[in-house]
Each structure stands twice: as structure tokens, then as C-alpha cells.
C-alpha positions as a printed Julia matrix, in Angstrom:
89×3 Matrix{Float64}:
  14.17   19.0     0.68
  10.83   19.03    2.42
   9.71   15.99    4.38
   6.64   15.66    2.15
   8.8    15.48   -1.0
  11.07   12.83    0.52
   8.03   10.79    1.47
   6.61   10.97   -2.06
   9.89    9.86   -3.6
  10.11    6.88   -1.27
   6.53    5.84   -2.02
   7.04    5.81   -5.76
   9.27    2.76   -5.37
   6.36    0.36   -4.9
   6.73   -2.84   -6.88
   3.92   -4.21   -9.03
   3.44   -7.02   -6.49
   3.17   -4.49   -3.66
   0.41   -2.78   -5.64
  -1.45   -6.09   -5.83
  -0.97   -6.64   -2.11
  -2.08   -3.08   -1.34
  -5.36   -3.66   -3.19
  -6.03   -6.77   -1.13
  -5.05   -5.13    2.16
  -7.44   -2.26    1.46
 -10.17   -4.82    0.77
  -9.6    -6.29    4.24
  -7.71   -9.45    3.33
  -5.48  -11.07    5.96
  -1.9   -12.1     5.16
  -3.1   -15.69    4.8
  -5.88  -14.61    2.41
  -3.41  -12.53    0.39
  -1.03  -15.48    0.17
  -3.77  -17.78   -1.09
  -5.1   -15.21   -3.56
  -1.67  -14.5    -5.06
  -0.23  -18.02   -4.8
   2.61  -17.02   -2.49
   3.65  -18.12    0.99
   2.23  -16.54    4.13
   5.72  -15.25    4.93
   6.06  -13.55    1.55
   2.65  -11.91    1.97
   3.74  -10.7     5.41
   6.94   -9.27    3.94
   5.03   -7.39    1.23
   2.64   -5.92    3.81
   5.57   -4.91    6.0
   7.24   -3.19    3.04
   4.03   -1.26    2.32
   3.75   -0.15    5.94
   7.37    0.99    5.96
   7.13    2.85    2.62
   3.96    4.6     3.76
   5.53    5.36    7.16
   2.64    3.85    9.12
   2.61    1.28   11.92
  -0.39   -0.88   11.03
  -3.05   -1.72    8.46
  -5.55    0.65   10.02
  -3.22    3.6     9.51
  -2.51    2.42    5.96
  -6.22    2.29    5.22
  -6.79    5.71    6.8
  -3.97    7.17    4.72
  -5.5     5.98    1.47
  -9.12    6.73    2.35
  -8.19   10.21    3.59
  -6.22   11.07    0.46
  -9.2    10.26   -1.78
 -11.74   12.09    0.39
  -9.74   15.33    0.45
  -9.66   15.34   -3.38
  -6.04   16.45   -3.32
  -3.36   15.37   -5.69
  -3.4    11.54   -5.44
  -0.9     9.84   -3.19
   1.9     8.22   -5.27
   1.18    4.79   -3.82
  -2.59    5.01   -3.92
  -4.8     2.09   -4.86
  -5.84    3.81   -8.09
  -2.18    3.84   -9.18
  -2.22    0.05   -9.07
  -5.26   -0.47  -11.3
  -4.67   -0.62  -15.04
  -7.18    1.37  -17.08
């Protein structure tokens, strides 16, 4: 199986809460801001962000942002864990 396919399968396992956290991360919220916005502890917010980084195979928020901004600018097939996947129509 190609590396790209494995990556896509792993990314499709995002939880609904991770989608909420992803939206806030991409808007520039800190872990503390995310915690307050979602009514969770700072530690839980940190854990959700860490899970997103791991699932997207990036090391920091900047790389996460670049991954999602790049995938929309290239107008390719959307990334499975893209912000638009987390927004209900």
C-alpha cells in the first residue's frame, strides 16, 4: 500500500471533537483558548491538539496550518481531515 493511502486512512479517524479543535487551531486559538471555548480542561485541549498533530504526521501547529492551507490552494482532492470536513452544511 502506498504511503499516501496509509496516511489518508489514518486521517479519516478524526473524532468529532478533534474536528472542533482543528477549526479553532486553524483560527489561531491557543490550547487555553480552545479549552475555554469548548468547556474542557487545558490538558484535554492539549491532548486533542497532540492527536491532530500525530494523525496529520506534523510536528507543530504551523505545519498543521500549512498542510491545510496548501491542500485548499492546490485545488486537489480535499484532505480527509480538512477543516471543510468538520463543518456541517
